C-alpha positions as CSV (number, residue, x, y, z in Angstrom):
1,M,-14.4,33.5,-8.2
2,T,-12.9,30.3,-9.5
3,V,-9.6,28.6,-10.4
4,T,-9.6,25.8,-12.9
5,W,-6.7,23.5,-13.7
6,S,-6.7,20.3,-15.8
7,T,-4.4,17.5,-16.9
8,G,-7.0,16.2,-19.4
9,A,-8.4,13.2,-17.5
10,I,-9.2,15.3,-14.4
11,R,-10.2,19.0,-13.9
12,L,-9.9,20.8,-10.6
13,L,-12.5,23.5,-10.1
14,L,-11.7,25.6,-7.0
15,T,-14.0,28.4,-5.8
16,H,-13.3,31.2,-3.3
17,G,-14.6,34.6,-2.3
18,D,-13.9,37.6,-0.1
19,D,-16.0,36.0,2.6
20,R,-15.0,32.4,2.4
21,P,-11.9,30.2,1.9
22,V,-10.9,28.2,-1.2
23,S,-12.9,25.1,-1.8
24,L,-12.2,22.2,-4.1
25,L,-15.7,22.0,-5.6
26,S,-15.2,19.5,-8.4
27,L,-12.7,17.0,-10.0
28,R,-14.9,16.0,-13.0
29,P,-13.1,16.5,-16.3
30,D,-16.1,18.0,-17.9
31,G,-19.8,19.0,-17.5
32,P,-21.5,21.8,-15.5
33,V,-20.9,22.0,-11.8
34,E,-23.1,23.4,-9.1
35,G,-22.7,23.1,-5.3
36,V,-21.3,24.4,-2.1
37,G,-17.8,23.5,-1.1
38,V,-15.9,23.0,2.2
39,P,-12.6,24.6,3.2
40,L,-9.8,23.1,1.1
41,V,-7.5,23.2,4.2
42,E,-8.4,22.6,7.8
43,V,-5.8,23.7,10.4
44,Q,-6.1,22.9,14.1
45,A,-3.8,24.9,16.3
46,I,-3.4,25.7,20.0
47,G,-5.4,28.8,20.8
48,H,-7.7,28.6,17.8
49,G,-9.5,25.3,17.8
50,R,-12.8,24.5,16.1
51,F,-16.3,26.0,16.0
52,P,-18.5,24.2,16.9
53,G,-16.3,22.0,19.0
54,S,-16.1,18.3,18.1
55,H,-13.7,15.4,17.4
56,R,-13.7,16.2,13.7
57,Y,-11.1,17.7,11.4
58,A,-13.7,20.1,10.1
59,D,-15.0,23.5,11.2
60,T,-11.6,24.7,12.3
61,T,-11.5,28.4,13.0
62,I,-8.3,28.9,11.0
63,G,-9.7,26.9,8.1
64,A,-12.8,29.1,8.0
65,R,-10.7,32.3,8.2
66,L,-8.3,31.4,5.3
67,R,-8.6,33.6,2.2
68,Y,-7.3,33.3,-1.3
69,R,-4.0,35.1,-1.9
70,S,-2.7,33.8,-5.2
71,H,-2.2,30.8,-7.4
72,S,0.3,29.6,-10.1
73,A,-0.1,26.8,-12.6
74,S,1.9,24.8,-15.0
75,A,1.1,21.7,-17.1
76,D,1.8,19.3,-14.2
77,E,1.4,21.4,-11.1
78,L,-1.1,23.8,-9.4
79,R,-0.2,25.8,-6.3
80,V,-2.9,27.7,-4.4
81,V,-1.9,30.1,-1.6
82,Q,-4.2,31.2,1.2
83,H,-3.6,33.4,4.3
84,D,-5.2,33.7,7.7
85,P,-4.9,37.3,8.9
86,V,-5.4,36.4,12.6
87,S,-2.8,33.7,13.1
88,G,-0.5,34.8,10.3
89,L,-0.5,31.3,8.8
90,V,0.1,31.0,5.1
91,V,-1.0,27.6,3.6
92,T,-0.2,26.4,0.1
93,S,-2.1,23.6,-1.5
94,V,0.0,21.8,-4.1
95,F,-1.5,19.6,-6.7
96,Q,0.5,17.5,-9.2
97,G,-0.9,15.5,-12.1
98,V,0.2,13.5,-15.1
99,A,-1.5,13.9,-18.5
100,G,-4.1,11.3,-19.1
101,V,-4.2,10.0,-15.6
102,P,-7.6,10.7,-13.8
103,A,-5.9,11.5,-10.5
104,V,-3.8,14.1,-8.6
105,R,-1.3,14.0,-5.8
106,T,-1.6,16.7,-3.3
107,W,-0.3,18.1,0.0
108,T,-0.3,21.2,2.1
109,E,2.7,23.5,2.9
110,V,2.4,25.7,6.0
111,A,4.3,28.8,6.8
112,V,3.7,31.8,9.1
113,E,4.1,35.5,8.9
114,G,4.6,36.8,12.4
115,E,4.6,34.9,15.7
116,P,5.1,31.1,15.9
117,V,2.0,28.9,15.8
118,Q,1.7,25.5,17.5
119,L,0.0,23.2,15.0
120,Q,-2.1,20.2,16.1
121,A,-3.4,18.9,12.8
122,V,-3.3,20.0,9.1
123,T,-5.2,18.3,6.4
124,S,-3.5,17.3,3.2
125,L,-6.8,17.6,1.5
126,S,-10.4,18.4,2.5
127,T,-13.2,18.3,-0.1
128,G,-16.8,17.5,-0.7
129,A,-16.4,17.1,-4.4
130,F,-17.6,13.5,-4.3
131,L,-21.2,14.7,-3.7
132,V,-21.0,17.5,-6.3
133,D,-19.5,15.4,-9.0
134,S,-21.8,12.4,-8.4
135,G,-24.9,14.5,-8.1
136,R,-25.9,12.4,-5.1
137,S,-26.8,13.2,-1.5
138,V,-25.2,11.7,1.6
139,D,-28.1,9.2,1.6
140,E,-27.1,7.8,-1.8
141,V,-23.3,7.3,-1.3
142,D,-21.4,4.3,0.1
143,L,-18.0,4.2,1.8
144,V,-15.6,1.4,0.8
145,H,-12.8,0.9,3.3
146,A,-10.6,-1.9,4.6
147,D,-9.4,-3.5,7.8
148,S,-6.1,-5.3,7.8
149,D,-4.2,-7.5,10.3
150,W,-1.3,-9.9,10.3
151,V,-2.2,-12.9,8.1
152,A,-5.6,-11.4,7.6
153,E,-4.9,-8.5,5.3
154,S,-7.1,-6.4,3.1
155,R,-10.6,-7.1,4.3
156,W,-12.8,-4.7,2.4
157,H,-16.3,-3.5,3.3
158,R,-18.9,-1.4,1.6
159,T,-21.2,0.6,3.9
160,P,-23.8,3.3,3.2
161,L,-22.6,6.5,4.7
162,R,-25.7,6.7,6.9
163,E,-24.8,3.3,8.4
164,A,-21.1,4.1,8.6
165,G,-21.7,6.8,11.1
166,L,-23.0,9.9,9.4
167,V,-26.2,10.1,11.5
168,A,-29.1,11.9,10.0
169,M,-30.2,15.0,12.0
170,D,-31.9,18.3,11.4
171,P,-29.2,21.0,11.2
172,T,-31.8,23.8,10.8
173,V,-33.2,23.1,14.3
174,H,-29.8,23.0,16.0
175,D,-28.2,25.8,13.9
176,H,-25.1,23.7,13.0
177,A,-24.3,20.4,11.2
178,S,-24.0,17.0,12.8
179,R,-20.8,16.3,14.7
180,S,-20.8,12.6,13.6
181,R,-18.2,11.1,11.4
182,F,-16.7,7.9,10.1
183,A,-13.0,7.8,10.9
184,L,-10.1,5.4,10.5
185,T,-6.7,5.9,12.1
186,S,-3.4,4.1,11.9
187,R,-1.2,4.1,14.9
188,S,2.6,4.1,15.2
189,S,4.8,2.9,12.3
190,W,2.7,0.0,10.9
191,S,0.9,2.1,8.4
192,T,-1.4,-0.8,7.4
193,G,-1.4,-2.8,10.6
194,E,-5.1,-2.2,11.5
195,H,-6.7,-0.4,8.5
196,L,-5.7,0.5,5.0
197,P,-5.0,4.2,4.1
198,T,-7.0,3.7,0.9
199,G,-10.8,4.1,0.4
200,V,-13.5,4.9,-2.1
201,L,-16.7,7.0,-1.9
202,V,-19.0,5.6,-4.5
203,A,-22.5,6.5,-5.7
204,R,-24.9,3.6,-4.7
205,D,-25.8,3.0,-8.4
206,D,-22.0,2.8,-9.3
207,S,-22.2,5.8,-11.6
208,W,-19.4,7.8,-10.0
209,A,-16.6,7.2,-7.5
210,L,-13.7,9.0,-5.8
211,A,-10.8,6.9,-4.5
212,W,-7.8,8.0,-2.4
213,Q,-4.6,6.8,-0.7
214,I,-2.6,8.4,2.0
215,E,1.1,8.0,1.0
216,H,2.8,7.8,4.4
217,N,4.9,5.1,6.1
218,G,3.7,6.1,9.6
219,A,0.6,7.4,11.3
220,W,-2.4,8.8,9.4
221,H,-6.1,9.6,9.7
222,F,-9.0,9.9,7.4
223,E,-12.6,10.8,8.0
224,V,-15.9,11.5,6.3
225,G,-18.4,13.8,7.9
226,E,-21.5,15.8,7.1
227,T,-21.8,19.5,6.8
228,V,-24.8,21.8,6.5
229,A,-24.3,21.9,2.8
230,G,-23.3,18.3,2.2
231,A,-20.3,16.3,3.4
232,Y,-16.5,16.3,3.4
233,L,-13.6,13.9,3.1
234,A,-10.5,14.9,5.2
235,L,-7.2,13.2,4.7
236,L,-4.3,13.7,7.2
237,G,-1.0,12.4,8.4
238,P,-0.4,12.4,12.2
239,S,-2.4,14.6,14.5
240,D,-2.4,15.6,18.1
241,G,-5.5,13.8,19.2
242,E,-4.7,10.5,17.6
243,H,-0.9,10.4,17.5
244,Q,0.6,12.8,20.0
245,W,1.8,15.0,17.1
246,G,2.5,18.7,17.2
247,R,4.8,21.1,15.4
248,V,5.7,24.7,16.0
249,V,5.9,26.7,12.7
250,S,7.9,29.9,12.7
251,E,9.1,32.3,10.0
252,D,12.3,30.2,9.8
253,D,10.7,26.7,10.0
254,G,7.5,25.6,8.2
255,F,5.7,22.3,7.9
256,T,4.6,20.1,5.0
257,T,1.9,17.5,5.4
258,V,2.1,13.9,4.0
259,P,1.1,13.5,0.4
260,V,-2.2,11.9,-0.7
261,S,-3.5,10.9,-4.1
262,V,-7.1,11.1,-5.2
263,A,-8.6,9.5,-8.3
264,I,-12.0,9.7,-10.0
265,A,-14.0,7.4,-12.2
266,A,-17.3,7.4,-14.0
267,G,-18.2,4.0,-12.6
268,G,-18.0,1.9,-9.4
269,V,-15.4,0.4,-7.2
270,D,-13.5,-1.4,-9.9
271,E,-13.2,1.7,-12.1
272,A,-12.1,3.8,-9.1
273,I,-9.4,1.4,-8.1
274,G,-8.4,1.2,-11.8
275,A,-7.9,5.0,-11.8
276,L,-5.8,4.7,-8.6
277,T,-3.8,1.9,-10.2
278,R,-2.9,4.2,-13.1
279,Q,-1.9,6.9,-10.5
280,R,0.4,4.5,-8.7
281,R,2.3,3.7,-11.9
282,A,2.5,7.4,-12.8
283,T,4.1,8.3,-9.5
284,L,6.7,5.5,-9.1
285,R,10.0,7.1,-8.2
286,N,12.2,4.3,-9.5
287,R,11.8,4.6,-13.3
288,R,14.1,1.6,-14.1
289,A,12.4,-0.7,-16.5
290,P,10.3,-3.2,-14.6
291,E,12.1,-6.6,-15.1
292,L,9.7,-8.3,-12.7
293,P,12.0,-11.2,-11.9
294,V,10.7,-14.3,-10.2
295,V,12.0,-14.6,-6.7
296,F,12.5,-17.8,-4.8
297,N,12.5,-17.3,-1.0
298,D,13.6,-20.0,1.4
299,Y,11.3,-19.0,4.3
300,M,7.6,-19.6,3.8
301,N,6.7,-23.2,4.5
302,T,10.3,-24.1,3.6
303,L,13.3,-23.5,5.8
304,M,11.4,-21.1,8.1
305,G,14.4,-19.2,9.4
306,D,16.8,-22.2,9.6
307,P,19.1,-21.8,6.6
308,T,22.4,-23.7,6.4
309,T,24.7,-24.4,3.5
310,E,23.7,-28.1,3.5
311,K,20.0,-27.2,3.2
312,L,20.4,-24.3,0.8
313,L,22.6,-25.8,-2.0
314,P,20.0,-28.4,-3.2
315,L,17.2,-25.9,-2.8
316,I,19.1,-23.4,-4.9
317,D,19.6,-26.0,-7.6
318,A,15.9,-26.8,-7.6
319,A,14.9,-23.2,-7.7
320,A,17.0,-22.6,-10.7
321,S,15.6,-25.7,-12.4
322,V,12.0,-24.3,-12.2
323,G,13.0,-20.9,-13.7
324,A,13.6,-18.6,-10.7
325,D,15.6,-15.5,-11.4
326,Y,16.5,-14.5,-7.9
327,F,17.1,-16.6,-4.8
328,C,16.6,-14.9,-1.4
329,V,18.0,-16.4,1.8
330,D,15.5,-15.3,4.5
331,A,15.8,-14.9,8.2
332,G,18.3,-16.8,10.3
333,W,21.5,-16.4,8.2
334,Y,23.2,-14.5,11.0
335,D,22.1,-16.8,13.8
336,E,24.8,-18.6,15.9
337,D,23.0,-19.9,18.9
338,G,19.3,-20.2,18.0
339,G,18.3,-17.1,20.0
340,W,18.8,-14.5,17.4
341,W,15.5,-12.5,17.8
342,D,16.9,-10.2,20.5
343,S,20.5,-10.2,19.4
344,V,20.3,-9.0,15.8
345,G,21.9,-5.8,14.7
346,E,25.4,-6.5,13.4
347,W,24.1,-8.5,10.4
348,R,27.1,-10.8,9.8
349,P,26.7,-14.3,8.4
350,S,26.8,-17.2,10.9
351,R,30.0,-19.2,11.0
352,T,28.2,-22.3,12.2
353,R,25.5,-22.3,9.6
354,F,27.9,-21.6,6.7
355,P,31.2,-23.4,7.5
356,G,32.6,-22.4,4.1
357,G,31.4,-18.9,4.5
358,F,28.2,-17.3,3.2
359,G,30.1,-16.5,-0.1
360,E,29.9,-20.2,-0.9
361,V,26.1,-19.9,-1.0
362,A,26.0,-16.6,-2.9
363,D,28.5,-18.0,-5.5
364,H,26.3,-21.1,-5.9
365,V,23.2,-18.9,-6.6
366,R,25.2,-17.1,-9.3
367,A,26.6,-20.3,-10.7
368,R,23.0,-21.5,-11.2
369,G,22.1,-18.3,-13.2
370,M,20.3,-16.4,-10.4
371,V,20.9,-13.3,-8.4
372,P,21.5,-13.7,-4.7
373,G,19.3,-12.0,-2.2
374,I,19.1,-11.7,1.6
375,W,16.6,-10.9,4.4
376,L,17.3,-7.8,6.5
377,E,15.6,-5.9,9.3
378,P,17.7,-2.7,9.3
379,E,15.6,-0.5,11.6
380,V,16.0,-2.6,14.7
381,V,18.8,-3.6,17.1
382,G,18.3,-6.5,19.5
383,V,18.6,-5.6,23.2
384,R,21.4,-8.2,23.5
385,S,23.3,-7.0,20.4
386,A,26.7,-5.4,20.6
387,M,25.3,-2.6,18.5
388,A,22.9,-1.8,21.3
389,R,26.0,-0.9,23.4
390,S,28.2,0.7,20.7
391,L,25.6,3.1,19.2
392,P,24.8,6.3,21.1
393,D,21.5,6.5,23.0
394,E,20.5,9.4,20.7
395,A,20.5,6.9,17.7
396,F,17.5,5.1,19.2
397,F,13.9,6.0,19.8
398,Q,13.5,7.3,23.4
399,R,10.7,8.5,25.6
400,Q,11.5,10.7,28.7
401,G,15.2,9.7,28.5
402,A,14.7,5.9,28.3
403,R,15.1,3.8,25.1
404,V,11.9,2.5,23.6
405,G,12.0,-1.3,23.8
406,E,9.5,-3.6,21.9
407,H,9.6,-7.4,21.5
408,G,13.2,-7.6,22.5
409,R,14.4,-4.8,20.1
410,F,15.4,-1.2,20.2
411,H,14.3,1.0,17.3
412,L,16.9,3.0,15.4
413,D,16.1,6.7,14.8
414,F,17.1,7.5,11.2
415,R,17.4,11.2,12.1
416,H,20.7,10.4,13.8
417,P,23.8,10.1,11.5
418,A,25.2,7.2,13.6
419,A,22.0,5.1,12.8
420,V,22.3,5.9,9.1
421,R,26.0,5.2,9.0
422,H,25.4,1.8,10.6
423,V,22.7,0.6,8.2
424,D,24.6,2.0,5.2
425,E,27.7,0.0,6.3
426,V,25.6,-3.1,6.6
427,V,23.9,-2.9,3.2
428,D,27.1,-1.7,1.4
429,R,29.0,-4.6,2.9
430,L,26.5,-7.2,1.9
431,V,26.3,-5.9,-1.7
432,E,30.1,-5.6,-2.1
433,E,31.2,-8.8,-0.3
434,F,28.5,-11.2,-1.5
435,G,27.2,-9.5,-4.6
436,I,23.7,-9.2,-3.1
437,G,21.2,-7.9,-5.7
438,Y,18.0,-8.3,-3.7
439,I,17.1,-7.4,-0.2
440,K,13.9,-8.3,1.6
441,L,13.5,-5.4,4.0
442,D,11.4,-6.6,7.0
443,Y,10.0,-4.7,9.9
444,N,8.5,-6.5,12.8
445,I,8.0,-4.1,15.7
446,M,6.1,-0.9,16.4
447,P,7.7,1.8,18.7
448,G,4.5,3.3,20.0
449,A,3.7,7.0,19.5
450,G,7.3,7.8,18.6
451,T,10.3,9.5,20.1
452,D,10.8,12.7,22.0
453,V,14.5,13.0,21.4
454,G,15.3,16.6,20.5
455,G,12.4,18.0,22.5
456,V,9.8,17.2,19.9
457,A,6.4,15.7,20.4
458,P,6.5,11.9,20.1
459,G,4.3,11.8,17.1
460,D,6.5,14.5,15.4
461,G,9.6,12.5,16.3
462,L,8.1,9.5,14.5
463,L,7.1,11.6,11.5
464,R,10.6,13.0,11.2
465,H,12.0,9.5,11.4
466,N,9.6,8.2,8.8
467,R,10.8,10.9,6.4
468,A,14.4,10.2,7.2
469,H,13.8,6.6,6.5
470,L,12.4,7.4,3.1
471,A,15.5,9.6,2.4
472,W,17.7,6.7,3.4
473,L,15.9,4.5,0.9
474,D,16.3,7.1,-1.8
475,A,20.0,7.4,-1.1
476,L,20.4,3.6,-1.0
477,L,18.9,3.2,-4.4
478,A,20.9,6.0,-5.9
479,R,24.0,4.4,-4.6
480,H,23.0,0.9,-5.7
481,P,20.7,1.4,-8.7
482,G,20.6,-2.2,-9.7
483,L,19.4,-3.4,-6.2
484,L,15.9,-4.7,-6.0
485,L,14.2,-4.1,-2.6
486,E,11.2,-5.9,-1.2
487,N,8.8,-4.2,1.2
488,C,7.9,-6.5,4.1
489,A,6.6,-5.7,7.6
490,S,5.4,-9.0,9.1
491,G,3.9,-9.5,5.7
492,A,2.0,-6.4,4.7
493,M,1.9,-4.2,7.8
494,R,3.5,-1.2,6.0
495,M,1.9,-1.5,2.6
496,D,1.7,2.2,1.7
497,Y,2.8,4.2,-1.3
498,A,5.4,6.2,0.5
499,M,7.3,2.9,0.6
500,L,5.9,1.3,-2.6
501,S,6.7,4.4,-4.8
502,R,10.3,3.5,-4.1
503,L,10.5,-0.3,-3.6
504,H,9.9,-3.0,-6.1
505,V,8.0,-5.9,-4.5
506,Q,5.4,-6.0,-1.7
507,S,4.9,-9.1,0.4
508,T,1.2,-9.4,0.6
509,S,1.0,-11.6,3.7
510,D,2.7,-14.0,6.1
511,Q,-0.2,-16.3,5.7
512,Q,1.1,-19.9,5.7
513,N,-2.2,-21.8,5.0
514,P,-2.7,-21.9,1.2
515,L,-6.5,-22.2,1.7
516,L,-6.6,-18.8,3.5
517,Y,-4.4,-17.0,1.0
518,P,-6.7,-16.5,-2.0
519,P,-8.9,-13.7,-0.4
520,I,-5.7,-11.9,0.6
521,A,-4.1,-12.2,-2.9
522,A,-7.4,-11.3,-4.6
523,A,-7.8,-8.1,-2.6
524,A,-4.1,-7.0,-2.8
525,P,-4.4,-5.1,-6.1
526,A,-6.8,-2.7,-4.5
527,S,-3.7,-1.5,-2.5
528,V,-0.7,-2.5,-4.6
529,L,0.2,-2.5,-8.2
530,P,-0.4,-6.0,-9.6
531,E,3.3,-6.2,-10.7
532,Q,4.3,-5.4,-7.1
533,A,2.0,-7.8,-5.3
534,G,4.3,-10.6,-4.1
535,N,1.8,-13.5,-3.5
536,W,3.5,-16.6,-2.0
537,A,3.2,-19.7,-4.1
538,C,4.3,-22.6,-1.8
539,A,3.8,-25.9,-3.6
540,Q,5.0,-28.9,-1.6
541,P,6.1,-32.5,-2.4
542,G,3.1,-34.0,-0.5
543,M,0.5,-32.0,-2.3
544,T,-1.8,-33.4,-5.0
545,P,-1.4,-31.8,-8.4
546,A,-4.7,-29.9,-7.8
547,E,-3.5,-28.6,-4.4
548,A,-0.1,-27.6,-5.9
549,A,-1.9,-25.8,-8.8
550,F,-4.1,-24.0,-6.2
551,T,-1.2,-22.4,-4.4
552,L,0.7,-21.7,-7.6
553,A,-2.3,-20.0,-9.3
554,T,-2.4,-17.6,-6.3
555,G,0.8,-16.0,-7.6
556,V,0.4,-16.1,-11.4
557,L,-1.5,-12.8,-11.9
558,G,0.6,-10.9,-9.3
559,R,4.3,-11.1,-8.7
560,L,4.9,-14.8,-8.4
561,Y,6.8,-15.3,-5.1
562,L,8.1,-18.9,-5.0
563,A,8.8,-21.0,-1.9
564,G,8.3,-24.7,-0.9
565,R,10.5,-27.8,-0.9
566,V,11.0,-28.0,-4.7
567,D,14.2,-29.8,-3.9
568,L,12.2,-32.8,-2.6
569,M,9.7,-32.9,-5.4
570,D,9.3,-35.6,-8.0
571,D,9.7,-34.7,-11.7
572,G,5.9,-34.3,-12.2
573,R,5.3,-31.8,-9.4
574,R,8.4,-29.9,-10.2
575,A,7.2,-29.7,-13.8
576,L,4.0,-28.0,-12.6
577,V,6.0,-25.4,-10.7
578,R,8.1,-24.8,-13.8
579,E,4.9,-24.4,-15.8
580,A,3.5,-21.8,-13.4
581,V,6.8,-19.8,-13.7
582,T,6.8,-20.0,-17.5
583,V,3.2,-18.9,-17.7
584,H,3.8,-16.0,-15.3
585,K,6.9,-14.8,-17.2
586,G,4.9,-14.8,-20.4
587,L,2.2,-12.6,-18.8
588,R,4.5,-10.1,-17.1
589,P,4.2,-7.4,-19.8
590,E,0.4,-7.5,-19.6
591,I,0.4,-7.7,-15.8
592,A,2.6,-4.5,-15.6
593,A,0.1,-2.6,-17.8
594,S,-3.1,-3.9,-16.4
595,V,-5.8,-2.7,-14.0
596,P,-7.6,-5.0,-11.5
597,F,-11.2,-6.0,-11.3
598,W,-13.2,-8.3,-9.1
599,P,-15.9,-10.4,-10.8
600,L,-17.5,-11.4,-7.4
601,G,-16.8,-7.9,-5.9
602,L,-14.0,-6.6,-3.8
603,T,-16.0,-6.0,-0.6
604,D,-17.5,-8.3,2.0
605,R,-16.3,-11.5,0.3
606,T,-15.9,-14.7,2.4
607,G,-16.0,-17.4,-0.3
608,P,-16.5,-20.2,-1.0
609,W,-15.5,-19.0,-4.5
610,V,-12.8,-16.3,-4.8
611,A,-12.1,-14.5,-8.1
612,Q,-9.9,-11.7,-9.2
613,G,-9.0,-10.4,-12.6
614,L,-6.7,-8.2,-14.6
615,R,-7.8,-6.0,-17.5
616,A,-5.0,-5.5,-20.1
617,A,-5.1,-3.9,-23.5
618,A,-5.8,-6.9,-25.6
619,N,-6.9,-9.5,-23.1
620,S,-8.5,-9.9,-19.7
621,Y,-7.5,-12.6,-17.2
622,V,-9.3,-14.2,-14.2
623,T,-8.0,-16.4,-11.4
624,A,-10.8,-18.5,-9.9
625,W,-10.3,-20.3,-6.7
626,R,-12.7,-23.1,-5.6
627,L,-12.4,-23.5,-1.9
628,P,-13.5,-26.6,0.1
629,D,-17.3,-27.0,0.3
630,A,-17.8,-24.7,-2.7
631,P,-20.5,-25.7,-5.3
632,P,-19.2,-27.0,-8.6
633,D,-20.0,-23.9,-10.6
634,V,-20.0,-20.1,-10.3
635,E,-21.0,-17.2,-12.5
636,L,-18.3,-14.5,-12.8
637,P,-19.6,-11.1,-14.1
638,V,-17.1,-9.3,-16.4
639,P,-19.1,-6.2,-17.3
640,H,-16.4,-4.5,-19.3
641,L,-16.7,-7.4,-21.9
642,R,-20.5,-7.4,-22.0
643,G,-21.7,-7.7,-25.6
644,R,-18.4,-8.9,-27.0
645,G,-17.4,-12.2,-28.4
646,V,-14.8,-13.8,-26.1
647,V,-12.6,-16.8,-26.4
648,V,-12.0,-18.4,-23.0
649,S,-8.8,-20.5,-22.6
650,P,-7.0,-21.8,-19.5
651,V,-3.5,-20.5,-19.2
652,F,-2.6,-22.2,-15.9
653,P,-2.8,-25.1,-15.5
654,V,-2.4,-25.3,-19.2
655,V,-4.2,-28.7,-19.2
656,S,-7.3,-28.3,-17.1
657,P,-9.7,-31.1,-18.1
658,E,-11.8,-30.8,-15.0
659,W,-12.7,-27.2,-15.8
660,A,-15.4,-26.0,-18.3
661,F,-16.3,-22.5,-19.3
662,E,-19.3,-20.8,-21.0
663,W,-19.2,-17.2,-22.0
664,H,-22.6,-15.4,-22.0
665,A,-21.9,-12.3,-24.1
666,E,-25.3,-10.6,-23.7
667,R,-24.9,-10.6,-19.9
668,G,-21.1,-10.3,-19.8
669,V,-20.9,-13.4,-17.5
670,L,-18.3,-16.2,-17.5
671,R,-19.7,-19.4,-16.1
672,A,-17.0,-21.7,-14.7
673,T,-17.7,-25.3,-13.8
674,H,-15.3,-27.6,-12.0
675,S,-16.0,-31.4,-11.9
676,G,-13.1,-32.4,-9.6
677,G,-12.5,-32.2,-5.9
678,T,-11.6,-29.1,-3.9
679,P,-9.5,-27.1,-3.4
680,S,-8.8,-26.2,-7.0
681,A,-7.9,-23.1,-9.0
682,V,-7.4,-22.0,-12.6
683,V,-6.2,-18.9,-14.4
684,V,-8.1,-18.2,-17.7
685,R,-7.6,-15.7,-20.5
686,L,-10.6,-13.9,-22.0
687,G,-9.5,-12.9,-25.5
688,S,-11.0,-12.1,-28.8
């Protein structure tokens, strides 16, 4: 028996029977399908476990016992209900899609009929469709995944599944499948602090790919494993084994997993990420027209957390002169004594730094035609702050009756109304008193497994806080619909689409060395919409024109995020910054409708050339960075333009006499040659 549901660009084929659970067999929009599926939902619960036993989120006894009960469908949603007669659990798999987008968003809702059940893990999705749809075996499929760390974000790898950990064995001899797997897990509240919750399973010949992202601002887990019939991909939020998570479901209190999105493409990695890019745009919660303003921030390689009225006023003038739309005063604006790290929490402007009041600075920003912004880390309270004493203990993360302390801070628990009232008062006061229109929301600590306040498992306390934090953001934007919010967590340590479906800009790194930024900026669109990817462009007075162009080019095809001592620049260098801003503004409509591609590949790239492109409706664009010790020329494959006549023209720097380009239509290759010194970078348009 089958259930079929389609949004046009994707078709879900689910199979079930009296003797087996529902399986998501295929996601292909057309064509015949043959194969054996795996359980759509896996549930690990105390007293039920797995058979055979393993570390994996497969072969759960409840998952095997689930049986189809009903389904309902509309144009944009499919709901499939299953029931386990032994435990009494009822699980509903929800799929949502948008017409024309080759992706779905899905999660699992868990209820129970009868006695309570103690959950230990529930998959948001489990499927082996990547093998069925590609027509390939485990031996012919590669896994694309990414590591990430502070100032070393988005390091992508492509590995054959057999080398990744799915060890070949003979299941017929042993009577059950391999117990091996490839697994990645995030810990605590930095959702992207070690690994990215995004991946691709791709046929080795690049003929078919399935991509996914786990849309959660906390702990998650994904794994790929092998079954007797093929293989499976399991996507989860927090679990007992990895995150100290558990939840009792009763007839009065159910559970919903974190959402995930999966996208498909008849192609390789670039096509799969392109499909996921379209899904990200389709599921943005903030539907306000994307203005994509250029933000100048005073932190990176500029004031570095030491703002004063005296330093800011000329910097504001200079930022306005190069075309910035917003000016953000970063960390330190509340600091009175130079020891602010463990005393933050009240978020009131310093009297010593701003003798005439912070309003003087905000007014100056507006007088120069820009919108004032400010840095804020609302989820923490320093251990020396007065707020640490005035807020109740229950408003903070705790373990076994003691507050969780990390790096001189306590962590607010957004489940508690006093915590929410405090941060609401802070934001409302900043907006109303100073006319703040932009807030850089930073987040620089991790509270461990979570909080057990209220008698919950620590991992469940963290999950509940994560969801309360998202509800706070939704309420904040409803209250201040014109406010733009930046997502920052020590750069990009919380770069997930629970956050980014709500917020407007993502800081892609804290990397201060311009020579180390290009690989980070080039890889960012695999995780973030190009128009959300805030790549720092920190031109400095002492840089040569080529060095300044190198760092400015890093931001042109993303969300240009300006910094640097433009106030100390001569006219020529400042003109180059103004040129980058002007070019970027002209490209914004195309950036906001583009999908990324990587001429030199997304995975396993270490230079010395770095390249990343955007594919828009009429034109394609490529940024090429030539790093020190790179040879003078490079071939950049652009396969989607193969066989077409292309006109190649530099767009930044507009005058680029040291660069030469040859387009080889029959091979779809752009040859770039640079006759000057390194480092150097250029942004080019490939048009008709």
